[in-house]
N, C-alpha and C positions, 0 to 999 in steps of 0.2 A: 800661963795657958798657952797664949800665942806662941811663944817662943818654943814651947814643948812641941807643939804640932809640926811646926816648921822645921825642927831638927830631925822628926819623925820621917817627915815626906823625903827630906834630904837622903836620909839613910836608906829609904826604900828605893829612890831612883838610883841611887850609887850600887846597889846591890843587882837590879835588874841589868845595868850596863854590863856588869861583869858576867852576867849569864850570857848575854849575847856575844860578847867579845869571846867566851869561851867556844861557844857554838860555832862562831865564824872561823876559829882556829881550827876546830874538828873538821869542818867541812873542808876546808882548804888543805888540810892534811890528806883527807880522804881522796880529793882530786888529785893531788901529787902522787898519791899512792897509785890510783887507777892508771894515770898517765905514764907513770914509769913502768907500769905492767904491759900498758897497750905496746910503749917503745922496744919492748923485748920480743914482738910478735915479728916473724919472718913474712916478707911481702914475695908472694907467689903470683906468677901469671898463668892463669888457668885456661886452657884452650879446649873447649868442649865441643865437638862434632863441627869444628871450623870456625866457631865464635869464641874470641877471646875476652876474659873479664879478670880484674885484679883482685886478690884477696890476701888478707893478713892472717895468719894462722900461727899458734903454737905447736901445731902437729908435729911430729917427729919424722914421720915416713909419708911418702907419696899417697899410700892406702889411707892413712888417718886423714890426709887432706880430702880426699875424694868423699871419704865416710861423712866427713863433717859438712861437705856440701850437698849430701844426700843422693850421691852417686853410686848405684851399684853396678860393679864391674863384672860383666860374664866371662867365661872361658875364651870366647872368640873375639872379644873387644882387643883393642890396641891400644896401651898405655905407654908412654915414654915421658921420663924414664921409668923403669920397673917400679911395681907396687912397693917392695922393699926399700928403695933408695931414700936415703937420708935428705930430710928438707933443708936447703938452704936459702938464704935471702936472694932474691931477684930470680928464682929458679922457674923456669917455664915448664908445666905439665901438661901435655897433649893426651886427650882421651879421645878414641874415636869408636864408637859403638859398633857393633856388628848387628847384621839383620840375617834373618833367614829367608831365603828365596827360592823358588822353584825354576829350575832349567831343563826345558824341553826340547830334544834334539832329535827330529824326524820322528816325534811320537815316543822318544825314551825320555822319562822324567827322572830327575834327581834332585834332592835336596841340598841346598849348599849354604854354610855360613859365610858372609863375607863382609869386609869394609870397605869396598870398592864405592866409589861415588857416582858413577854412571854405569849404564849396561855395556858401553865400551870397555871400561875398566874391568868390570867383573869377567868378560868372556876373556880379556887379556892376563887377567890373574889366574885364569883357570887353563890358560893355554889353549883356548878353544879358537882356532881359526875360522875366520870368515872372509868368504871370497866377494867379489863385487855382485856375483849373479846370484848369493843366498839372499834369504828374507829373514830379517830379524824384526820381532815385535815384542815390546816397544822400541823405538829407534834406539839407534845407539847412544844418542845423547840423554836419553830419560834418566830421571835420578832413581836410585836405589833406595826402596823403603820395604819396610816389614812385608812379607807375603806377598811380595812381586812374583809374578811368573813370567819368564823370558821364553819365548819360542824361537827356535831357529830351525828354520828349512833349509836343508843344503839343497845346492843347485846341481843337476847333472844333465848331461848332453843327450839329445835325441836328434834322430834324422827326419827333416821335415820335407815333402815334397809338397809343393804348392803350384798347382796348375802346370806340372812337368818340370819345375824349377826345383833342383835339390839344394838343399843347405842344412848345416848342423847348427841347432840352436840350444841354448842352456833354458832349463826351467826347473820350477818348485812344484810344478803342478802334479797333481795325483792322477786326473783324468784326461781324456783326449779335450774335451769341453774347456777346461781350465787352461790347457796348453794353448789353446787357439784364442782364448779370451785374453791370457796374458800377452800374446805377441800381436794382439789386434788384428787378427785374422777373421773376417767376415765372410760369411756364406749367402750366396743366393738360394732362392727357393728350389733350384733344381741341383744345386751342386751336393756333393755326397762327400763322405770321410771313411777313409778305411785305416785302422778299425772304428767301431762305432764311437760316438761322442761319450758314452758312459764307459768305455773300455780304461782300464789302469795303463799308465805308462811307466817304464822304468829304464834305466840307463840303456841306450843303444837300440832302442825301439824305433821302428818305421812308421811314420804317420803321413798318410798319402790324402792331398786334398785335391778331389778330382772336380774339376770345374765344365759344368755342364751347360750348354747352350742348345736352345732350340730356335732353328730358323726354317723359314721358306725358300724352297729352291724352284724357281718356274724354268722348265725345260721345254723348248720347242721342238716337235718332232714332226717328220714326214709322215704322212698315212699313204700306204700304196694303193696303187689303183687296181680295179679288177678288171680280169681279161674276160670279156663276153665275146663268144664266137657265134655268128649266125650264118645259116645257110644261104648259098647264094647260088642259084640256078644257071646265073649266065657265066659262072666261073668253073673251070675244068674241075672236075672231081679229084682231090687231092692237092688242089692249089688254095692258097690263102693269099688274103690281100687286107693289109691295115687301112680301116676305114678311118678311125680316128686314134690319133696316138696315145689318148689318155692324158692324166695330169693329177701328179699327186696332190694330195689336201694336205693341212697343218693343223695340227693341236697344240695348245699348251697344256702341260702336265704340272701339277702344283703337288711339290712333295714336301712333307713334314720331315726334317732331317735334324737329327740329335748329334750334337759334336761334343767330344769329352777330350779336354784340353787341346782343342782346336782341331782335332781328328773325327771324321764322319765314324759315327758306330752303327747307325741305323738310318733307314730311309723309307718312308711310307706315303705311298700315292693317296692324296686327300680330294683331288679335284681334276677332272680333263675339262678343257675348254675347247671347244672347235673353233678354230680361225678360218679356215678356208675349205670348203668340200673338194673330194677327190672326184675325178672324172674318169668313167670306165675307157679302157682301151677296147675298140672295137673291131674285130678281126672277122672278114667275110670267108666263110668256108665254102671251096667250091663243090655242087653236087652234080655238074654236068658230066654225063657219061661219055668217056672218050674210049673208043676200041684200041686195045693195045695188043702187041705181038709179044707173046713171053718167049724169052730166049733160054733155052736149055743148057747153054754154056755155063761153065764154073762161075758162081756168084762172086761179086766184087763188093767192096764196101760202097761204090759209087752207085752202081747199078745192080742191085741183087736180083736173082731168078729163083723161082720156086715152083714146086707142083701146083701149089694154092696160093691166091692173092685176093685179098678182100679188105673192105673198109670196116673199121671198128671203133667204137666210142671208147676214148681212153682217160683215164684219170691217173693220179701219181699217189704212192705211200712211201713212208719212211719207217724203219725199224725204232725210231726213237721215241715213239708215242708212250703215253704213259700206260704202263701194264702189258706193253708189247714185249714177247720174248724173243724176237728175233730170228725164230726158227720157221723156214717155209714148210709149207705141206709136205714136201720131199726130204726134210731133215736138214737143210742148207741153213748155215748159221749166216745171217746178213748182217749183224751186228760186228762179228768177227772179219766180214768181207764187206767193206762199206763202198768199194769201189764195183762190185759185182753187177752185172748186167741181167736182171732178174725181170719177169713180168709175172703177174697172177693171171689165170685164165680160168674159163669154164672147161672142163677137162672133155665135156661131149662136144665142144667145137673144136678144140685144141688138145690135143694128148699132153699130159705132164711128161717132162722130159724133151719135148720138141725143142729144135733150135730154129729160131724165127730172126726174121727181119722187121722192124718197126721204123717206119718213117719218122725222121727227126730224133730218134733214140739210138738207133743201130742194131747189130746182133745182139740177140739175148737169147736165156733158155727160159721156157715155160717151167718155173719150178714151185709155182705158188697157186692157191686157189683163195677165195674170198666170198663171204656171204652175200655180198651184192654184186658179185661177177658172174653174170648170167648172160647165155647167149653171146653175141657178137660185142662184148666188151672185155677190156683188158685194164690192169692196174700195173703202173709202171714203177720201178723201184728207183728209188734215189737215196743216195747215203746221207743227205741233210734236209731239213725242213725247208729252207729257203729254194733249194733246186725242186723240191715236189710241189710247193706254191707256184713257183715259176711255171711250171708244166700245165698247171690247171685242168680245164676240161676241155678236149679237142678231139676231132675225127681225124683219124690219121689211117694210112694204109699200111697192111701187115702182109707179110709173105711167110707162110710156113715152109721151112726149107727141109725138114725130115721129121 
């Protein structure tokens, strides 16, 4: 009984070993078969968007290799060699994907498919020239990616005058304000720009920056003295004597002056400051009567004679006053004849048209009248205001010649 059991156990062990041996052979055969299959694959170096990796494939064409790697190739992509190329061992396949970007040149936008790596490469591939003054956004070194917008502003030249100095500048600015900012031109509170800051600029335009300054100018001026005449009974009538020479005064005038590009354009008096007072010139006028013999001989410029001689109070006038017509009461044009010797008289004392001799003035014609000229008064004509002011008011001897 024991012997039979032992024999049975031996047979069972031998049967299991046989099964294990068979299984091992089957596995080994499968491994050898798989290894042999793998050895038939081609080794391909795949470069995808600049990154390389090695793949083993039974694919027959480049297209099949890329498909097996789940790579979808669009019409604008670059594949080298071509998709229909037969695969060989150790082949290198390069796939460069394309991206759709927007290129905006001076406001005109266009969609472009590209395989360029950078903005610089993109513009070069599209034969778009960029000068050193043009503005590109993003930078030329920026990487291309899907949906990128490249903006290019082409530079142009304008004429710029800053404070009187002319120069030509390149700009990509749209307005005058942008132009000044681009060229770092700062304005003071008084400066102004022509045309205005919001004005649009284009090729060849002229932009003027006017530098405005406000300064104070202090000028010292003389103040003329007045001439005061006083009657003197101890002095012969018609004679004059200077009692006091008079002294000019001085004032400081403060002006607000505006300069544009260094040149004065306006001046306004804002303050007058008195420095020294003027002193009147005092002249004694003789009133002492002295009997004289009147000659009937032909009058001369040095010692005239007339049928009538008397003293009058005299003032002076000019035709240059505001609103003056320059025409005398007899119609004589004083503005057209500034050197004429004419006096204004009271016609009841000296008839109009009379030829007269006035002490200190000379021969003249009584050709005018005046509202304030009554009685023994005359008004002496001068061609300039300074001469009229110099005459002042004085008592003079006069002779009516005819």
